[in-house]
C-alpha positions as a Markdown table, in Angstrom:
| # | Residue | x | y | z |
|---|---|---|---|---|
| 1 | Gly | -5.9 | -23.1 | 4.9 |
| 2 | Ser | -3.2 | -22.5 | 2.3 |
| 3 | His | -1.7 | -19.7 | 4.5 |
| 4 | Gly | -1.1 | -22.1 | 7.5 |
| 5 | Met | -4.5 | -21.3 | 9.4 |
| 6 | Gln | -7.8 | -23.0 | 9.1 |
| 7 | Ala | -10.7 | -20.7 | 8.4 |
| 8 | Tyr | -12.7 | -22.0 | 11.4 |
| 9 | Arg | -10.2 | -20.7 | 13.8 |
| 10 | Tyr | -10.3 | -17.1 | 12.5 |
| 11 | Ser | -13.1 | -16.1 | 14.9 |
| 12 | Ala | -10.8 | -17.2 | 17.8 |
| 13 | Met | -8.0 | -15.2 | 16.5 |
| 14 | Met | -10.1 | -12.0 | 16.0 |
| 15 | Glu | -11.2 | -12.4 | 19.6 |
| 16 | Met | -7.6 | -12.6 | 20.9 |
| 17 | Ile | -6.8 | -9.4 | 18.7 |
| 18 | Arg | -10.0 | -7.5 | 20.2 |
| 19 | Thr | -9.0 | -8.5 | 23.8 |
| 20 | Gly | -5.3 | -7.4 | 23.2 |
| 21 | Lys | -3.8 | -10.8 | 23.6 |
| 22 | Leu | -2.5 | -10.8 | 20.1 |
| 23 | Lys | -1.0 | -7.4 | 18.9 |
| 24 | Pro | -0.6 | -7.6 | 15.0 |
| 25 | Glu | 0.5 | -3.9 | 14.8 |
| 26 | Leu | 3.8 | -5.1 | 16.1 |
| 27 | Leu | 4.5 | -6.9 | 13.0 |
| 28 | Val | 4.5 | -3.8 | 10.9 |
| 29 | Gly | 7.8 | -2.5 | 10.1 |
| 30 | Lys | 7.1 | 0.0 | 7.6 |
| 31 | Arg | 4.1 | 1.9 | 6.3 |
| 32 | Ile | 4.2 | 3.0 | 2.7 |
| 33 | Ser | 2.1 | 4.7 | 0.0 |
| 34 | Leu | 0.5 | 3.0 | -3.0 |
| 35 | Glu | 3.1 | 4.8 | -5.2 |
| 36 | Glu | 5.8 | 3.2 | -3.2 |
| 37 | Ala | 4.2 | -0.2 | -3.5 |
| 38 | Pro | 5.8 | -1.4 | -6.9 |
| 39 | Ala | 9.3 | -0.6 | -5.6 |
| 40 | Ala | 8.7 | -2.3 | -2.5 |
| 41 | Leu | 7.7 | -5.5 | -4.2 |
| 42 | Met | 10.7 | -5.2 | -6.4 |
| 43 | Ala | 12.8 | -5.1 | -3.4 |
| 44 | Met | 11.3 | -8.1 | -1.6 |
| 45 | Gly | 14.2 | -10.3 | -2.6 |
| 46 | Gly | 16.3 | -8.5 | -0.2 |
| 47 | Phe | 15.8 | -8.0 | 3.5 |
| 48 | Glu | 15.5 | -4.3 | 4.7 |
| 49 | Gly | 14.8 | -4.3 | 8.3 |
| 50 | Ile | 12.2 | -5.9 | 10.9 |
| 51 | Gly | 8.7 | -6.5 | 10.2 |
| 52 | Ile | 6.5 | -6.3 | 7.0 |
| 53 | Gly | 5.6 | -3.2 | 5.0 |
| 54 | Val | 1.9 | -2.2 | 4.9 |
| 55 | Val | 0.4 | 0.1 | 2.3 |
| 56 | Thr | -1.5 | 2.7 | 4.5 |
| 57 | Lys | -1.7 | 5.7 | 2.1 |
| 58 | Phe | -4.0 | 5.3 | -1.0 |
| 59 | Gly | -4.2 | 9.0 | -2.3 |
């Protein structure tokens, strides 16, 4: 697919996550609120640490 992985391989990937072979939570560097998202998007041009930011607070 356009993101580097064919859709037919998703089920195998999900199985690896389910069994603990893949640990996507280790990719998360920062948890942010929806209110913080615009500033985080503007700062994407600079590197601020390890991992990706994930919106986990919506209210």
